[in-house]
N, C-alpha and C positions, 0 to 999 in steps of 0.2 A: 534451397533449405529443405529438410524433411519437412515430409507433409505428416504433421501433427494427427491428419483427423481418424487416422487410421486407430489413434490411440482414446479416442472420445468415452466407447463406451465400453475402456476397461477398468479396471482398478488402479487408483495412482498409489504407489506404497510412501511418496513424499508431497507433502502439501507446505508451499513455501509462502507465508503471509506477507501484504504489505501491512502496513498496522492503520496508521492515520486515513480514515475514511473507507477502510475495508472491513476490519476488527474494529475500531475507536470512532465514536461519533464525534470528531473533532473540528467538522468542517463550520458549525457555529462558531468555534471560537476563534478558528480562522478568520473568517470577515468580522469578528470584533474587531482583532489587534492589525489589521491590515492595514487600515489608513493609521493607526500608529507605527507601524513598521516602515510605511512610505514616509514619512513625517521623519522619523530617527535617519532614515538611509537614503531620501534625497532620491523618491519616485513616484509617479502618481497616485493618487489614492482613488477608489473604487465610491460611488454611490451606494447606498446599501441595498437600494430597491434594483440596482443593475447586477448585484452579488448571482444572482441565479444563472443570468448569461454566462457567464466566465466558466460555470463549470461545463459549459460547451467549447471550450479552449483549453489546448494543452498547455502544461508546465512555457514550452518556450512561447507559445503566442500568448499566454497569459504576461509573460516579462515583456515580449514587445508591446503589448498593449499598453501597460503601464510604463515604459520606459525604462524598465530596469537591466543594464547591461549586466552580462553572466560572469563578471570579475566579483561582482557585488554580491552575488548567490549565498557562496558561504557564510560573509557576516551577516546576511539577512537570515538566514537560515538560525545561525547559532542565537541569535535576538529572538526567534521566534521559539525556537527551543529552550530556551530560557525563561521565557514569559510562560510556558505550556508549564515548566518545572513548578513556577508560584502557582497555578492554577488548575493543577491535576486533580484535584482531588470535583470541579467542580465537570472534567470529563468524563463521561462513560462510555463503557461498550454498548455496541448496538445488542437490541433484545435477541437473544436466542446463543449468541456469543459461548458464553459459560455454557449449553450445553451440546453445542455442535462441538466447538474442540474437545470436550471429554468424548462425546459418540467416538470421534475421529481416532482418539489415542485407543480407545478403548477396543478399537476395532483392527488395529493393528498400522493404522497409516503413521509415519512418521512426522513431524509439526516442527516447522522452521519458522524463525519472521527474519524475513530481509526489511530493514525501514532505514530514512534517511533521519528517522527521530533518534533521539540517543537514548541508552539503555533502561536507564534511570526512570525518564519518562514511563517508556514502552513498561516495564515492569510494574511500575506503580498502580498504572492503570488497569492494567492485566487483573492485577490481585495475584497474592502467591499461588493459589490452586493453580488457575491456567499458567502462572510463571513454570511451573514444573511440571506442566506436560509439554513445553516446549521443548524439543530435543536441542539446537543449536539458534543461537540469536546472533545476527548481523548488522549492526546499528551503526548511526552517525556518519553514515558515507553523504556524499552530494544525491541528489535526486536522480542524476545522471551516471552516478557512478555505483550501480546496483550489479551490473552484468558479474565483475568478477567475484563480486560476494555470494550471487546465485551458485555460479563454479566452484565457490570455495563449500557450501553448504553440499554439493553433490559429491564433491573428494571426502569432505568430514563424513559424512553417513556413508559412503560408498555404494550411494543407489544410481543406477542409472539414469541416463537422463530422457531416455523416453517413457520412465514410470514416475517422472514429475512433473509438478505443476504450480505454476506461482500465480496466485491471487491477486488481484488487484484492481483499482478503481480510475486509472488514470492511462493516457497512451505512454508517458514515459515507463511505467510499468510493463504494459505488452512489447515495448521497441526493448525493453532488458529482457525478458523473456525469450525473444526473440535471438537478441545478441548472443545467450547463453545457450539457445537450441535447447531450451524447452517448450511444450505448451503453457497458454495462460488462459486464465479463468477470470472472466471479466464479471463484477460486480454491478448490480443495478443500483445500490445505495451510496454511494461514497461521492467524493469530489468531481469527480468527471460525469456527463453524463452518458449511459448506456449508449445514445446514440453514438457520440462520438467514438467511442470503442468498437461499435458494431463496423465501422468506416472499414478496420482494421481487419476485419475477420478473426476472433479470439476462438480458439478449439473449444473453451466451455462458455457456458453463462449461468449465471447466478442471479434471480430473481428475487432473491430473499437468503436471508441468514441460513435458513434450516434446509434450503436448496444444496447447502456445502456440504451435508452428510450423504448425499450421494457418489461423493469421491472415493469412500468407501466400498 
């Protein structure tokens, strides 16, 4: 595997973002509907006061904890995105996302989104101004199906992998970046606890949204 650390202090020409937990503050909504999804699809719910502990689990570990087999994931994901579509107006972006995306775009960074959420939800929550800043959207795949979509973004933009960064909040995002052979930037405010991401040595770490501006 290439050593990406040589690129830590260089300017990235391409910033690929995960959406939920990275740009959109949707974890409270996820927790709010989790038990509804569990009842609908036949896996274990979680006690609300235990929800913070789940931020230390990877997606695979969480599925094991609640007894959800992998074959159910597409159906659960479809139900989740449907519920989000009905409640999109109640989900907001994290503070400073608008200003940060505009700063990056104005400084020559190409922006893309690779998200398991669907495009309609992503664009609605982003809003028209932010949506216009995004060069390419790759949406609606499995949370474990992101590597080929990241590679597709690289191909479509023509930007080499060593000048690209995938920014996300979960171990599955980091693993996707590794498989696509690009650097990964871990955010500290998302679904996954930053400690769980640090165990895998991300190339970049962002302590708050405005810190993303240093990409440029």
